[in-house]
N, C-alpha and C positions, 0 to 999 in steps of 0.2 A: 394426196388429198384432192388434187385437181381431177385426177382420173375417177375418183369416187363420185365427184359431182357430175362428171360427164355420163357415167353409167346410170346414175339416179335420174338424170334428165332423159336418157334414152328409155328407161323403164317407164317414166311418166308419160312420154309420148306414146309408147306402145299401149299402155292402159287406156288412154283416151282414144286411140285409134280403134281398139277392139270394142270399147264400150259405146262408141257413138253409133255403131251398127246394130247394137242389141237393145231390145226393150222387152221386158217381160210383161206378159198379160196373164189374165186368170186362166185362159185355156192353155197358153204356152209360156210358163214362167221362165225366168232367167236362172240358170244353174251356175252360181258364182263359186269360183274355186280360189282358195288361198292356201299357199304352202309356205312353211317356214323350214328351218333346218331340223327342228324336232317334231313338228306336228303337221297335220293336213286336215283342212276343214272345208265344208261346202255348205251352201244355203240355196234353197229355192225361193226366189224373190218375185213377187208380183209388183212391178213398178207402177202400174196404174193406181193400185190401192195403196202402195207404199208400205207393204207388209211382208214379213217372212212367212212362208207356208210350212217349210220344214227345214231342218238342219241336221248335220251329222259331223263329227269330228273325232280325232284320235284323243281328244281330251276326255271323251265319254269313257266310262269304266267298262262298258260292254265291248268296246273295241280295244284290243290289246295292241301294243306296239307304239311306234313312234313315226318318224319321218322317212319311212322306206316304202317301196312299191307294194309290198304285201299289205301293209296297213292302209295304204291309199285305195287298194282294191276292196278291202273290207268296208271302207267308208263308202265306196261306190255301191256296194250291195245294200248297205243299210239305207242310203238315201233313196235307192230305187224302191225298196219296201215302203218307206215313209211316203214317197210320192204316190205310189199306187193306193195307199191307204187314204191319201188326201184326194184321190181321184184325178191325178195328173199322169198322162202318158207321154206327152211330147214336151220337150224343154229345148231351150237354146243354151249352149254351153258358153259361159263367160270365163275364159281362161285368164283374164286380167293381164298381168305382166309376164305370166309363165309361158314358156314355149310348150308346144304340144308334143312332149316326149317324156320318157321316164315315168315319174309318179303321176302326172296329169294324164298321160296316155293309158296307164294301168287303171286309173280311176274311171276314165271314160269307158273303157272296155268292160269293166265290171258293172257299171251302170247300165250299159247296153244289154249285157247278159241278164240283168235284173229286170228288164222289160221297158226301160226308157228308150225313147226315140229322140235322136238329135236332129 
């Protein structure tokens, strides 16, 4: 139990360290990523206005799959399309507590292929 508390503290510190450097604006919103064991989701957030511009998730029926790299790349393609429809080309990636490999890296690569610039 003590190890779990230590790991959660490390994740909390990592989240704060990543997020203190990032602020989303209307021209360059924050692309926030959340992953769980079964699902992957992301949001485009304008922190100045305090609103979400677009979101995509494996919970959507249009995106099949669960918490694997293939479904994360599908989410990346969908969020790139929604961002372009909203008039957004540049974003700043907020990976939160996640390390940049595996599903997060697959998502980022698919979003870049879809036309988003990080």
